[in-house]
N, C-alpha and C positions, 0 to 999 in steps of 0.2 A: 503494500501500500503505499501511496506517496504521503511525503510530508506534508503537513497543511499549518496553517497558520489563520488566527480570527482576526477581521479588520473592521474596525469601526467605518461604515461609508456614508459619504458628506455629498453635498453637491455646492457646486461653484459656477454658477451658470447653470450652460446644458452638461458640463463635464463632471465624470463620478470618483472621487478621490478614495482613497483608502489611509487608515492609520491603524496601525497595528494596537489591537486592544489593550494589550498588557500596560500601556502607557495613558490608557485614559484613565483618570479620575473621577470625571461626572461631567455631565452635557447638562446645562443650563439655559432657559429661556434667556432674550435679550434683557439685560439689566444695566442700572445706570455704570457709566465709565467715567471715571476723573482724567481730564486731560491732562498730559504733562507738557509745559513748555519745552520747546526744543528738542520736543522728539523724533527719533526717524519717522519718516512718512507713514511706513507700514503698522508704527506701534499707536493705536490708540488712545490707550492711556493705563488707568489701574483700575481694577474692578474688586471689591470687598465681597469674600465668600467665607460665610460665618467667621469673621474677625481675621481672616489672611487675605493681604494685599495680592494678586496676582496681574503681571503685565499683559495685556491684550492687544494681539496681532491682527489686523486685518490680513486677512490670507490671499483675498482679491488685490489689495495693494503689493502685498510682497510678490506676487507673481505676477505683476504688471499689468493686471486688470483694472477696468474703470469701478470705481466704487459705488456703491447702490444705496438706495435708503433700506434700514433694516425693516423687514416684514414679520407677520406672525409667524412664520417659520425659521427665521434666524435664530440660530444659536451660538453660545460660546461653549467650546469645547475644550475644558481643563486638561492638560496633558503633562505628564513628566516628561522632559526632553533633559538629555546628559549634554550640558554644556561647561567647557573649560574644566573638566574631571569631577565637576558634580551635577547631580541631578536637581533641576528646578521645576517649578510647574508654571505654565504659561496659558493662558488663555487665545483660542485662536476662534476668532468669527467666520461661520459659514452661513452660506445661503440657507443651508435646510441639513438635516441628518437625517439618513434612510434606516440602517439597519446593520445589524453585525452578523457577518456573513463570512463565510471559512474558503481560504482558497488554497489550492494543493499545488505543489510545484509543478503539475502538469499544466496549470492554469496561468502562470506566471512567466514571464521572460523578461529580459533586460531592456530598459527603454530603448530607443534607437538614437544614434549616434549622429541624427542628420539636421540638428537644430530645430525650428520648428517653434510651435506657439510656447510651449515651455521649458524652462531651462532645465535640461538633463540632469546637470549634478544634484538637483533637489528629488529626484525620482529614485526611489531602489529598484522598482520593478512596475510591470505593466500586467496586469492580472485580466483573465477572462472570465466573464460573469453573464451567463446568459447571450444574448448577442450582443452585448457591449463590452465596454473596458471598465477597469479601475485603475486608477492609476497611483501607485503607492507611493506616499511620501516617506522621504528620506529625514526624518525632522532636525535630527543634528545637523544635516549638512544645510537645510532649510533655515537655520537660527545660527549657522557659523558665521564669523567676523561682524557680528552685530552685536551691538552692546546691550543686549537685553538680561544678560545674568546682571548685569552692575542695578538694571531697574529693579530685577526681581528682587535682589539684595534690599534695594530703599522699599520696595512694596511691603518685605517681611518685616522690616524694621518699622514702619508707619503703620501697620495694621494692629 
């Protein structure tokens, strides 16, 4: 039997993405976010979840997509990400969340190395689900070289 893993699937526009479920802490409805002055364009701000502050990243902005107004389907996904040798919690805003799905190795392939819409270094694999594809994020690469870990430390102190 092929090895498999579970992924939380989410939508950004018409595309479906996956995040390894092992790193997902919780899924929240959109809630107030405190803006941060001089933050990178993709960092919306900080939100409070039961007394803990989490930096919140707009996945659309991080991927170079146009921002959209939140809807009733918009969610904040709190995820553990390994950055600079430590694990921090970061909120990622997605247009919508679909389900937890299992993909086995026979359903996944390496991302294409031919350019295109998505920056391939942010992608660990592309899985097949039914008649479509699930683009699996490499969250550590998605957040590397960004100073989100410093914001996370500030958020933890401020909360």
